[in-house]
N, C-alpha and C positions, 0 to 999 in steps of 0.2 A: 245364564246370565242368577245370580245367588240372590235369597228371601233378604227382607230385615232380620226377616231373626236369624238367619244364617252370618249372615255380619254381622251383631251385635254376636251372635258365642263366639267368632271366633275375635273379635278384641273384647270378650269379657277373657277366654282363652291364654289371650298376650298375658296381663293384666295383671288375671292369679285364677293359671292355669291346675286347674282338677288333677284334688292326689287320690292316687291308688288306697280303696285302705284294705288292709289283709285283713284274716279273715274271724280272725281275734276283736276285729273294735266292727268287721261287723258282727259279728253277737254280742259285744259287750250294744251298742249298736242299739240292734229290734231287743235283751232285754231291757231295755233304757223304753222304751215302747212299750214294754207287758207292762212294765214294773209301771208309768205314768195312764195308760189307759186303765189301768184297776181301775189309780191312785183318783180320776179321772168317776168313771165310770160309780166310783164308792160316794162321793162328791156330789156326783151327779141323782146319787141313786135317794140318802138322808135330804138330800134339798125337796128332791120332790118331795118326801112321807114332808116334807113340815108344809110344803106349797094347801098339798091335798086336808092339809091339816086347819089352815088357817082359812082357805075358801071352803071349809064348809063350815071353820068360825066367822063366817065372813064380817075377816079380816084385810081389807083390800094395802090395808098401808103399811098389815105384815109384811102381804104376800109380796106389793111391792121392793119391802127389804133385803124379803130371803130371794128370791130376783137379786136383783143390785148384787149381795153376800155373793152371793152365786157365780155370779158372773169377775167379778173381782179374781173367789179363791181360782178358777178357772186358768186367768189369766195367769200369776201364782205359779200354779202350774207345769201351766204347758209349761213359760219359764228359764223355769226352774230342769224342765227335766231340756231344753232345749240348750243352756250351759252347759244339762255336764254331759250332753250327747260332740256341743264342742268341742270339750276336753281331753274325751276318747276322738277326735279329730285331729286333737292336738291346733287346733285355733283356740 
């Protein structure tokens, strides 16, 4: 007897079959992951420094704004990465 997961995966593969990626596509996806991981790390580092400076100054309002800005920037970077990865996959 199949599990609910196995049944769901079978249904999914019938409606949207998995595509095989070429070696160059896999390499390009890995490169995109590397580039965007660096962008996220850079954004994280600069935001942390700004937050620490604002905390040292006792400016909690700026700290909150910086955290909100970071969340928005992180979402933008991740969305951009996924859009580029979808193009590589042919989607």
